[in-house]
N, C-alpha and C positions, 0 to 999 in steps of 0.2 A: 304557289309554286307554281308557271309553266311544262307542262310539260316535253322533252327536246329527246331524239334520242338522235340523230343526226346531227352533223358540225363538220364545213369543210372550215378550216387551221393553216393559213398556212409555220412552220417555223422558220427558225433560223439559231444554230450555232455561231461559240464569240470566233470573233476568228484571234490568233496571234497576236501577240504582241511584238515588238523588234525591237530584236539585239541594239547595243551601245555600244558605236567608239567613245571607248577613252580610253584618257593615259594618266598615271599616278603623277600628281603634280607637288609634290612637299619639296618643303628647300636644297631640305637636308640630304635627298634619295637620289643621286648622282645620277641613273638610270631607271626610272623608275616602272615602266610597259605598261605593259595593255591591262586596263578593271571594268573593262565593258561588261556589265551586268545581263544574263537571256532576258529575252522579253516572258515576261505569262502563260501558261496557255489559256486558251478557249472552250467559256462553258459549256454543257454537256446540253442537249434535249434528252429530258425523262417524261418517261408520260407510268401515273402510279397512282393503281389501283385504292378504291380509299374508299372505308365506312359514309354513311349518314351521309353519300349523295345517289340521288333514283334521275336524275335527272341531266341533261347537259347542254339547261341552260345557263352556263359561265360562260360558254364557247361562243353563243348566238351574239355575247358583246366582245369579248375580245378576241377576236379572228387572226391579231398577227400574239408570236410568242417568241420573240427573242430572248438566247445566252446571252450575259453581256462578253465583253469583247475582254481577251486581260492584259494587265498593262508594260508599255513597255519598260529594258532592262534598261539601268542607273550605272553611273559609277559605283567605282569601291566591288568592284562585281556584285551590287547587288538588279537580284534578278524583281525580272515585273512580278502584281501579281496575277494569279493565276481569279481569269475569270466566273464569277459566278455559277452556278445551271439553273437554268429552267427549268422544276418541273411542274410537270401538267396534272392535275389532279382530275380522278375520272372516278366515276360510280366504277360497281365492279357487276363483270359481264363487256367493260366496253371492247371493241373490237378497233380495231385501228388499220388501215387498207390506206398502200399508194393514194397518187392521186388520180387513176382511174375506175377509184374504187371499185376493184376488183382485184387488185393480189394486197392476200392479206398480211401483214408483217409485223401482228402481234394481236394477243387476245388473252382482257389480265381481265382473269374467272377468280380468282384470290386476293382478299385486301390484303394490303402490302405490294399482290405485289407490278416487280420495275420492268418495264424497258426504257432499251436506250436506240434512243429516233436518230440520232444526228450524235456524232463526237463533232468538241472544238477543234478549235486551228493547234496544228504545233506553236511552241514561240520559239522567235528568230537564236540563231547565237550573235556574242555579245560579242568583240573583236578578243577578251580575252580565251574562249574554247580557242582558240585559233592561232596562241603563240604554238613556234615550232622552240631549237634548240636552233635552227636556219630561218627563217621567220621572228623573229626577237621582238619586230613591232608593229604588227601586223594592223593594217584600218581599213579592214573593211569589214562588217557585217552582215546578217541574213533581217530580211523583214518575214515578218511572224506571219505564217499560212490561214488562211483567207477559212473561215466557218462554212461551215457546207448548210445549204436553203431545199426546202420540199414545201409542195400541198400536202396533209392528208384530208381523209376526212376521217370521221369520230362514230362511231354507229356504235350502241349500246343494246346490250337483250339483254331485260333482266333478268335477275334472276330472282325468283320463285318455283316456288313446290308442286302448286300446283292450278295450273289453267286454267280455267274459266271458259269456254268453246260453246258456240251456236250461232242460230239464226240472230234478227234482232229480233226485237222484245219476250225473250225465252225467259228473262227473269235473272239475269246476272247481278246485273247490281243491285237487284231487293236481296237476294243470294248475300252477298260478299256483308251488305246495311248487314245485316241478322246476325252473319258469324262474326263480325269484328264491327274493330274502332269506326274504317273508312266509311267515309260517305260523299258513297258518287248519286248523281245528278241519275234521278227514277224518275222518270214520267209512264204514258202510253200511247209516244209517239215511235217508229223504229231510231234507230242510231242518237243514242240517248247517250253513250259513251263510244265521247271523238276520243278520247286517249286511254290508255289501261291507268288503270287503278290498282293498286296495293295497301290487301289489308291481311297480319297479321290473324291466326287464328289458335285458340285451342282446343285438344280430343286427346282423353285419353292419357294425359298426360307428356303430348305432348304436343309440340308447338313447329307451326309449319306455315308458309307468306302464301297466296294465295293468291293470284296477280285472277282480277277480269279484264280481257278482250276488246274491244268491240264488235259488236257483231259480223255474223259474215253473211256472205249470201255468195246465190250462182252467179260465178266468171272470178270470185274471187281473187286466184292462180294467174289468173290473166288483165289485172288491176279492179277489173269491176266495184263502183260502193268504196272500200276503202280499199280497199286491192288486199293486196299484202306486205302492207305497209308495218304491221303489229304482228303479222303471225309469225315474225322472227323470235319476239318473246319467250314464247311460247314451245321454242327448243331449248332449251337448256332445262326448263318443268323438268321435276317427277312422273310425273300421272297427271291426264288430260277430266276434269271433269265439262259432259257435254251436257252443255242441258236443253230436254225437248218438253219444247209447250204444250202441255194437256190435253189447252181445246183448239191446238189447231187442228185443220179435219184433216189434210193428210202428212201426221206427225213420222207416219213413218220414211214418205222419200223427206219432209225436213231432216229424216236423217242420215239420211244414203246423204243429199245435200249435200252438209259438213264434209262427211266422210274423202265423197270423192275430193274436196277441195284439199281439202289436206294432204290426200295424195296425189295430188300433182300439181301441190305448195316442195313434195316431196320434203328431204334432209332431214330423216327419220321422223315425221312429225306420225304419220300412220302409223310407226308402229311400237309407239308410245303404248304402257299400260291404260285405259281407257275408263271411264265410269261410267255410266250412261245412268240419267235420271231424267224420269216421267212428272215436272215443276207446276205449279197449278193443278197439284192437286181438290183442293178445297171449290173450284168451280168446275171441276165433273162430275157428276152422278156416280155413283158405287158399281154400279152394272158398267157403263162405258168405260169408269178407270181399269175393271181388269180385262174388260177385250185391249182398249191400248195397253195396252201393258204385256197383256199375250204379244201380241201386235209387234211391241218394240221387239222386247226377249227374243224375237223369233228371225228381224231385222239384224239386232247387232248380234246375236249366238252368247250373250254372255246375260247373265239375272239385270235386271233390269229394278234400278233405287225408286219408291214414289218419293215427292216431297214436295211442298208448299213453303213457299219463300217466306209470304206475308204470316201467314197459320202460323208455322214455325213445323211442321204433322211430317214427319221423318226425317228430317234436317238431319237431329243426331245419330241415324243411320250413318246418313250420306263420311259427314265429320267422321265415323269413326273408323268406314271403311278406306276412307281415305287418307286418315293419321298412320292403320298397317300398313296399307302401299307407301306411302312415304318414306313410314322407319323401317320398310324391309330397302326400301332402297336406299335408301343412308347406311348400313349393315351390307349390301353387298358393295361401297366405294369407299365405308374407312379402309381398308391397307390404301389407302391412295399413295397417288404416285408423291414425291416431293416439293414441295415449288417450285418453278422454273423463275428465271431469270433471263427474260429476254435480249438478244444483242446481237446486232449484225456483222 
């Protein structure tokens, strides 16, 4: 399935049905009076976060979402049928913006969370509604209210526990393929990952989701390379696993480059817990490996894990460290707020 994390959609709620002008005409009822029913209410437009979806590809082909109109009123004081709602099924983690792509309407972070985007128009009153003691035979009815319409942007930010970041060819895809059942593209040239890849990992009895994000380069926050297009997917991660290519001659500079991009991007990425891992240890002599590890620990100010995604050396230790951070974060979030129901 093709990955799509942004989509522009036109939405429209249903119009209300018109009221009815009608009178009772039974043979033996001399003064029948009005009996026109009210029109039905138009359908609303909702957005609902559902599980088992991780892309907005459906809205690449369905760019118009419209609720049904309400039915007109009828004689015998029969009200028109209410129009069916239109429910947009979106992945968990979808944000919905106005047409300017800046004004946030809602953020659907939990499965089952719903947001009311547009209200349907009310149905018009039939002439039976206007009957009074001084107006026994009204010959008027109201038209239904028109529906609302607008254009919105859907923007998906994947819900993952661990975000893999690093320069191109740091070994992120190889690591994800080793620790999960995911099958990302792996090659010996940069930018093999063009879309985020998700994998489910189990370590120390804890299940968590790892997201492999496309490689960053210097100037990414200004649009260089793949730019900031996929950095938003790291915003919801509990911890960032920063992989550094151990065969890189300037590995300290490589680490500082990524950290500078995270800080420039903002949105709290630079403040997230970070686990630094020196990758490709199987391709580095032991004396050089120890020297590079010390240099990286000095630059990061924290312990550095040593691992190899190819041979599997040190991978279990990295997973255990990640599992501890993820579990701690989940405990802190456990007294979570009740699920919000968005409505304008």
